[in-house]
C-alpha angles and dihedrals in degrees: 000000000000103000092205098052103021090228120131123242097359120123117223114262119244136183128233114232109195115233129192119248094249137024130190113307093024128101113262114238124192095166093110091067111095109221115186123212116273113265094018098107118088122242112217127203115273092245092058116133111247090236089065096058102048089127095064098073087061099054132049128253106225131169107171117071129205091278092049096254121145107236140168137027095305094062104125090204093221119187119250094254092057090047092050091048090050091050090047091051092048092049091046089056092052093046091047092047093051092049093047092045089055090047089056092049088051091055096249093122134020101228145016139172122203126210098204111161091013100073094109093059095067103027098049090045091053091052093048093054130066121266093247099048112107129240128213101193135181126198121325096026094111085120088074090064095042091050089053091050097247109177111266090213090060092048091052094046087056091053090047093044087218136146091287093052106126089205092054095235093299099121134062111257111277093023091112126182132183124159093192091063095041095249112137118214113281111241124212087207098087125228093025088110094074101056090041093053093044092048092048091049092049088051090051090053093046090054091047092243125154099221121107133199136229127198131193129203134162128249093259092055091061086079091063122100091235089067094058095042092051095047090047093055091040092056099041095049098031091236114199095242142122114219110202121195112194103209101192091155099248137069099199100301096340116093126226095261092074087062091050099272093135092053098058141321120298089234090058089071087076089069094064090051094049095240133122116275133190133183112209138188098250090198092058108082091194092052091049091048094048095047092046092049091048091051092045090052089051093049093049090050092056091247093130138247130324126213112214124192111202106204112209141120131253100238097186130042121287089260140328087285094062136079110200093189087074091068111020138033115286113254093017091137093059089056095054106133095221093063133212114322094216094050090049095051089044090052091048092054092045089053090053090053090244100109143030139187093260092056091045092055090047088053092052092048092049093048090048090054091048092050093046091050093048091048091052091051093044093050092054085070092054145276136217087271097044128037102332121192106294107155103150093203092059089071090062105035132089094027109079127033084219118021113237116244094249091054091048089055090050092047092051092049092048090049092051091049092049091050091049089053093051092054 
């Protein structure tokens, strides 16, 4: 007899709550991840029917082997100049991140999020797509802006929310937006990027345009309804869009198993929607480039969307407000078996005879000087500590074509109060 239910011969029901393999104080163990040899995964033609590639979401597209050699059918065979530019952009993101992280710790801005270990995901994708394609990014895709040569000073001013902030202090730091560079406003409400990207791509197709869209969300956001709505529309209407899932194992302090990561791969969700799916080594810049180009070619050929899971690890905390040692072993990121994306691309270039340690150090020194100079210029326009953005009129502009009378009164009163404070 079950005491709780009073029913005979029926065991009590229970729920399974996923737990990560290791918690603080325990040894991190990534041995359960199956990592195929670089170059071992087949590359189908872009016109393949999704039903014929149902194996690809369960493996891992890799190009760079342990010696840094590009091997296998996914090798994009990029020229040395392109490889060097990608390495430069990835290194710039890391230098920029380190500088802005320090600025937050110094009280110059309220918040920052680093993309350490995930630089290849954004930079390689940007290089694989056309300049006029549009991006719908989430956190940690600042590499998209760097790869498109967006001014560092403007990026920093947005982080500082100062007088040079192109968003006029209306966004949280790191939530960049620039229409000119095809970078849609980052949303703090996660998973919105997918329906936005799919909707834009559908609009592009309806107009007979040639531009495609790409969206990025994290592994945790796949549990949101927006994810399922977007993928349904993308599949049904064959929207020309690339849907990227950045599986860095953690959604703030919640590991990927809570979003279904222990049940199957995130790329495998493509199978249920009847669309193409790929699972890619997110720390391999060449693999990311090749997969993105493959998906972009499909989209431009009206062959429908591709769902790409970018398998990586979040090396740093979720943000400057987070301490990852509270929920996972310290130093876990340094033990990630897929390595450092910058080091892997550097090794590849050295192996080609197109790079060396001396030139790499010169590059880092040059980038550090560029970032320092940009920071100095941005901080002249104010920081959180000194002269932050305080233009009264910005609270009332860009909303109404003609400002209502009661808001005009509030604006004038606020102007008068601001003027009195300055005196």
